[in-house]
C-alpha positions as CSV (number, residue, x, y, z in Angstrom):
1,M,154.2,100.5,84.5
2,N,151.4,97.7,85.2
3,Y,151.7,96.6,88.8
4,I,148.6,94.2,88.5
5,V,149.2,90.6,89.6
6,D,147.4,88.4,87.1
7,S,146.6,85.6,89.4
8,V,145.4,87.6,92.3
9,D,143.3,89.8,89.9
10,S,141.6,86.6,88.4
11,A,141.1,85.2,92.0
12,L,139.4,88.3,93.0
13,K,137.1,88.4,90.1
14,L,136.2,84.8,90.6
15,L,135.3,85.6,94.5
16,S,133.2,88.5,93.3
17,L,131.6,86.1,90.8
18,V,130.6,83.8,93.4
19,A,129.3,86.7,95.5
20,E,127.2,88.1,92.9
21,H,126.0,84.5,91.6
22,P,126.0,82.0,94.3
23,G,125.1,78.5,93.3
24,L,127.1,78.0,90.2
25,G,129.6,75.2,89.6
26,V,133.3,75.2,88.2
27,T,132.0,75.0,84.7
28,E,129.7,77.7,84.8
29,L,132.3,80.1,86.8
30,S,135.1,79.4,84.3
31,N,132.9,80.1,81.4
32,R,131.7,83.3,82.9
33,L,135.3,84.5,83.7
34,G,136.7,83.1,80.3
35,I,139.2,81.1,82.3
36,N,140.0,77.3,81.7
37,K,138.1,75.1,84.0
38,S,141.3,73.5,85.5
39,R,142.9,76.9,86.6
40,T,139.4,77.9,88.0
41,Y,139.1,74.9,90.0
42,R,142.5,75.6,91.5
43,M,141.5,79.0,92.3
44,L,138.2,77.8,94.1
45,C,140.3,75.3,96.1
46,T,142.4,78.0,97.2
47,L,139.6,80.2,98.1
48,E,137.8,77.4,100.0
49,H,141.2,76.5,101.8
50,N,141.1,80.3,103.2
51,R,137.3,80.0,103.9
52,F,136.3,82.7,101.4
53,V,134.0,80.2,99.4
54,L,132.3,76.9,100.3
55,Q,131.5,74.2,98.0
56,D,128.1,72.3,98.5
57,E,129.1,68.7,98.5
58,R,125.5,67.6,97.2
59,T,125.3,70.0,94.1
60,T,129.2,70.7,93.8
61,T,128.3,74.5,93.4
62,Y,129.9,77.3,95.4
63,A,128.9,80.1,97.6
64,L,130.7,82.6,99.9
65,G,132.3,81.2,103.1
66,P,132.7,82.6,106.5
67,Q,135.8,84.7,105.9
68,A,133.9,86.6,103.1
69,F,131.5,87.6,105.8
70,V,134.3,88.8,108.2
71,I,135.4,91.0,105.4
72,G,132.1,92.2,104.4
73,V,131.3,93.1,108.1
74,A,134.7,95.0,108.5
75,A,134.1,96.8,105.2
76,S,130.8,98.0,106.4
77,Q,132.0,99.2,109.6
78,Q,135.1,100.9,107.9
79,N,133.2,102.5,105.1
80,I,132.6,106.0,106.0
81,L,129.3,106.5,104.0
82,V,127.7,103.4,105.4
83,R,129.0,104.3,109.1
84,A,127.4,107.8,108.7
85,A,124.1,106.4,107.4
86,Q,123.5,103.4,109.5
87,K,121.8,105.0,112.5
88,Y,119.7,107.5,110.4
89,M,118.4,104.8,108.0
90,L,117.4,102.6,111.1
91,A,115.5,105.5,112.8
92,L,113.7,106.1,109.3
93,N,113.0,102.5,109.0
94,Q,111.7,102.1,112.6
95,S,109.5,105.1,112.2
96,I,107.6,104.1,109.1
97,N,108.3,100.3,108.8
98,E,109.3,100.3,105.1
99,T,112.6,99.1,103.6
100,I,115.4,101.8,103.4
101,V,118.2,101.1,101.0
102,L,121.6,103.1,100.3
103,R,122.9,102.6,96.8
104,V,126.1,103.8,95.1
105,R,127.0,104.0,91.5
106,E,129.8,101.8,90.0
107,G,130.3,102.4,86.3
108,L,126.7,102.0,84.8
109,E,125.6,100.0,87.6
110,T,124.2,100.5,91.3
111,V,125.3,98.6,94.1
112,C,123.3,98.2,97.3
113,V,125.8,99.0,100.4
114,A,123.3,99.1,103.3
115,R,119.6,98.1,103.9
116,C,117.1,98.3,106.7
117,E,114.5,95.8,106.2
118,T,110.5,96.3,107.0
119,T,109.1,93.8,109.2
120,H,106.0,93.4,107.0
121,Q,105.7,90.0,105.4
122,V,105.3,91.6,101.9
123,R,108.6,93.5,101.0
124,S,110.8,94.0,98.2
125,V,113.4,91.3,97.9
126,G,117.0,92.4,97.8
127,A,120.4,92.3,99.6
128,V,123.6,94.3,100.5
129,G,125.9,93.6,97.4
130,N,123.1,93.6,95.0
131,R,123.8,95.1,91.5
132,R,121.6,96.2,88.8
133,S,121.5,98.4,85.8
134,I,121.6,102.2,86.5
135,I,118.6,102.4,84.2
136,S,116.5,100.3,86.8
137,G,114.7,101.8,89.6
138,A,114.5,105.3,91.2
139,S,118.1,105.3,92.9
140,G,119.7,104.2,89.5
141,K,117.8,107.3,87.7
142,L,118.8,109.6,90.3
143,L,122.3,108.7,90.5
144,L,122.3,109.1,86.5
145,A,120.7,112.5,87.1
146,F,123.4,113.8,89.2
147,A,126.3,112.0,87.3
148,Q,128.8,113.8,85.5
149,D,128.0,114.6,82.0
150,A,130.6,112.2,80.8
151,I,128.9,109.4,82.8
152,R,125.7,110.3,81.0
153,N,127.1,110.5,77.8
154,E,128.5,107.1,78.0
155,F,125.4,105.7,79.1
156,F,123.4,107.0,76.0
157,A,126.2,105.9,73.8
158,R,125.8,102.5,75.1
159,M,122.1,102.8,75.2
160,K,121.8,103.2,71.3
161,H,123.2,99.7,71.1
162,L,121.0,98.1,73.4
163,P,117.7,96.4,73.3
164,T,115.5,98.6,75.4
165,A,111.9,99.8,75.5
166,V,113.3,103.2,76.9
167,E,113.1,106.0,74.2
168,P,116.6,108.2,74.8
169,V,114.9,111.5,74.2
170,A,112.1,110.7,76.8
171,F,114.6,109.3,79.2
172,A,116.8,112.3,79.2
173,E,113.8,114.6,79.9
174,E,113.0,112.5,82.6
175,L,116.6,112.6,84.2
176,A,116.5,116.4,83.7
177,G,113.4,116.3,85.7
178,V,114.9,114.4,88.4
179,A,117.8,116.7,88.7
180,R,115.4,119.7,88.9
181,K,113.2,118.2,91.5
182,G,115.9,116.6,93.6
183,Y,114.3,113.2,93.8
184,A,113.3,110.3,91.9
185,M,110.4,107.9,91.7
186,S,109.6,104.4,90.3
187,A,106.7,102.0,90.3
188,G,106.9,98.3,89.1
189,E,110.3,98.9,87.5
190,V,112.3,96.5,89.4
191,T,109.5,94.4,91.2
192,S,105.9,94.2,90.1
193,G,103.6,96.3,92.3
194,A,106.6,97.9,94.2
195,V,107.1,101.7,94.5
196,A,110.5,103.4,95.4
197,I,111.3,107.0,96.4
198,A,115.0,108.2,96.0
199,V,116.9,111.2,97.2
200,P,120.7,112.2,96.9
201,L,123.4,112.1,99.6
202,R,126.1,114.6,99.2
203,D,129.6,114.7,100.8
204,V,131.5,117.5,101.9
205,S,132.4,118.7,98.2
206,G,128.8,118.7,97.5
207,D,128.9,116.0,95.1
208,V,126.0,113.4,95.0
209,V,127.8,110.0,96.4
210,A,124.7,107.8,96.9
211,A,121.1,107.4,96.6
212,L,118.9,106.9,99.9
213,S,115.6,105.2,99.2
214,I,112.3,104.1,100.5
215,S,110.8,101.2,98.9
216,G,107.7,99.0,99.3
217,P,104.4,97.7,97.9
218,E,102.1,100.3,96.3
219,A,99.2,99.2,98.6
220,R,101.5,100.8,101.5
221,I,103.1,103.5,99.6
222,S,100.3,105.2,97.9
223,R,99.8,108.7,96.8
224,I,98.5,109.8,100.1
225,E,101.7,108.6,101.9
226,I,104.3,109.8,99.4
227,P,104.6,113.6,100.5
228,D,105.1,112.5,104.2
229,Y,107.6,109.7,103.1
230,L,109.6,112.1,100.7
231,E,109.8,114.7,103.4
232,R,111.0,112.2,106.0
233,L,113.6,110.8,103.3
234,Q,114.8,114.3,102.5
235,A,115.3,115.0,106.1
236,C,117.2,111.7,106.7
237,S,119.5,112.6,103.6
238,R,120.3,115.9,105.2
239,Q,121.2,114.4,108.5
240,I,123.5,111.9,106.7
241,S,124.9,114.5,104.3
242,A,125.9,116.7,107.2
243,E,127.7,113.6,108.8
244,L,129.6,113.4,105.6
245,G,130.6,117.1,105.9
246,Y,127.9,118.5,103.4
247,A,126.9,122.0,104.9
248,G,124.8,123.2,101.8
249,A,121.3,122.6,103.3
250,A,120.1,123.9,106.7
251,P,118.7,121.1,109.0
252,G,115.3,123.0,108.8
253,T,115.0,123.6,105.0
254,A,111.4,123.0,104.1
255,N,110.4,120.3,101.3
256,T,109.0,122.4,98.3
257,D,108.3,119.2,96.3
258,A,106.6,116.8,98.4
259,S,103.1,118.1,97.7
260,N,103.8,117.7,94.0
261,A,105.1,114.1,94.6
262,A,101.6,112.8,95.3
263,H,100.1,114.2,91.9
264,P,99.7,111.1,89.6
265,A,101.5,112.9,86.9
266,N,104.7,112.8,88.8
267,R,104.4,109.1,89.3
268,V,107.0,107.2,87.2
269,A,105.5,104.3,85.8
């Protein structure tokens, strides 16, 4: 039996669309949702009445309202993963002054659920709630490498029908290498000149539930810094995973791959 309430389902999809694409008007929002303009406008009025969205009177476009931020703050406080990660992410961020990001997989996309920003003026642009294809960046590759076989099979099945410069066999070999080494790297994949290193977080079951990453410009995260940053990132990952109940890695486990990470052959272009 289907217990989905269509009107609520549509309103939540609309709210999510405004969150992911602020600055759109009612016509664009209705087109993207596939719902007629009149119904979209009535839902926007209802959401605005409850302060979940606000309309810019000058441009007649929509963005999230104050109640959405209340929900967002409450979600971050209640989310076990984010709560477990925050203090360790902040400590790592303060020790190296680079951006630390926590991303989870949702379908064949990754979503940023927590982020600690660098104080440097030159930084990677991003925000909590940001979505991108799982093929993009170090975190996406890591989450795909550690995903269940069914997820990877679905990804490669869809990949055959998508215009991409990535060759499936080579990408599959890259994912196998990520799973074998236990970390992923990217350079210039999401932002030109930016480097990212990602490692897995595991829960009590041992499953990989998130990717923890360091990102910044190549000028600051060069091949000289990478072994140290990877070691720090893996130590942070072990602490967070322990908070989540994972007991598979001893806190003092040495990193056997950090020295290899600095080699140019191991850099992912």
